[in-house]
C-alpha positions in Angstrom: -1.4 -24.5 1.8 0.1 -21.0 1.5 2.7 -19.9 -1.0 4.7 -16.7 -1.2 6.3 -15.6 -4.5 8.7 -12.8 -4.6 9.9 -10.9 -7.6 11.8 -7.7 -8.5 15.3 -8.3 -7.4 18.3 -7.7 -9.6 21.6 -5.8 -10.1 21.6 -2.0 -9.7 24.2 0.7 -9.3 24.6 2.6 -6.0 22.0 5.3 -5.8 19.5 3.4 -8.0 16.1 2.0 -7.1 14.4 -1.4 -7.1 10.8 -2.5 -6.3 10.3 -5.9 -4.7 6.9 -7.6 -4.8 5.5 -10.5 -2.8 2.3 -12.3 -3.6 0.6 -14.7 -1.3 -1.7 -17.4 -2.5 -3.6 -20.5 -1.2 -6.5 -21.1 1.1 -6.0 -17.8 3.0 -8.6 -16.4 5.3 -6.7 -13.3 6.4 -3.2 -11.9 6.5 -1.9 -10.2 9.5 1.5 -8.8 9.2 3.7 -8.8 6.1 7.3 -8.0 6.1 10.7 -8.0 4.3 13.9 -9.4 5.7 17.3 -9.7 4.2 20.4 -11.9 4.7 23.8 -10.9 3.4 26.6 -13.5 3.0 28.0 -14.5 6.3 25.4 -12.5 8.3 22.2 -13.3 10.1 18.9 -12.6 8.6 17.6 -9.2 9.7 14.4 -7.3 9.6 14.0 -4.6 6.9 10.4 -3.5 7.2 7.0 -4.7 8.3 3.5 -3.6 7.8 0.3 -4.6 9.7 -3.1 -5.3 8.2 -4.0 -1.8 9.3 -1.1 -0.2 7.5 1.2 0.5 10.4 4.8 0.3 9.4 8.2 -0.4 11.0 11.6 0.0 9.5 15.2 -0.9 10.3 17.2 2.2 11.1 19.5 1.4 8.2 16.7 1.8 5.6 14.6 4.6 7.1 14.0 7.3 4.6 15.1 5.2 1.7 12.8 2.2 1.7 9.0 2.2 1.7 6.9 -0.9 2.5 3.3 -1.1 1.3 0.6 -3.7 0.8 -2.5 -4.4 -1.3 -4.9 -6.5 0.9 -7.1 -7.3 -2.1 -4.2 -8.7 -4.0 -2.7 -10.4 -0.9 0.6 -8.6 -1.8 3.3 -6.6 -0.3 5.8 -4.3 -1.9 9.2 -2.8 -1.0 10.3 0.3 -2.8 14.0 0.7 -2.4 15.6 4.0 -3.3 19.1 5.4 -2.9 20.4 1.9 -2.7 23.9 1.3 -1.2 26.3 -1.5 -1.7 25.6 -2.6 1.9 22.0 -3.3 0.9 23.2 -6.2 -1.1 21.5 -9.4 0.2 18.9 -12.0 -0.4 15.6 -10.4 0.4 12.8 -12.6 1.9 9.1 -11.9 2.2 7.4 -13.1 5.4 3.8 -13.2 6.3 1.5 -14.4 9.2 -1.8 -15.8 7.9 -4.9 -17.6 8.9 -5.8 -20.3 6.4 -8.1 -23.3 5.7 -6.8 -26.9 5.5 -9.8 -29.2 4.9 -12.4 -28.1 7.4 -9.9 -26.7 9.9 -8.4 -23.3 10.4 -4.8 -22.7 11.1 -2.4 -19.9 11.7 1.0 -20.0 10.2 4.1 -18.0 9.5 5.5 -18.3 5.9 8.6 -17.3 4.0 9.2 -16.8 0.3 12.1 -18.3 -1.6 14.1 -15.1 -1.6 15.2 -12.7 -4.3 18.7 -11.5 -4.8 19.5 -7.7 -4.7 23.0 -6.7 -5.6 24.1 -3.1 -5.5 27.3 -2.2 -7.2 29.5 0.7 -6.2 
């Protein structure tokens, strides 16, 4: 009923920038929070940044001052601008969202993940 599609990952040199995008689609009534998480090889998935429907943001200490999360409610999309990238930022980045949606005549709430997009930062 709800799909998340991420884009924008790739290979970049240390110090470079990338912009990730996440677009939600389906029978969505409203989107509460949207966020980005990442998982490096051999490590647990960790929070990168979140943004509420009202625009309040939260960042992991490791990315503060370098990454900026934003969203476009009309487009049901979230973005992650990543600057001054470091090799330790290398990971698969996942978009996450909490939504209210229709299925038939009923309304549900759910938490959804995208398929992930690889970000590789070379030294």
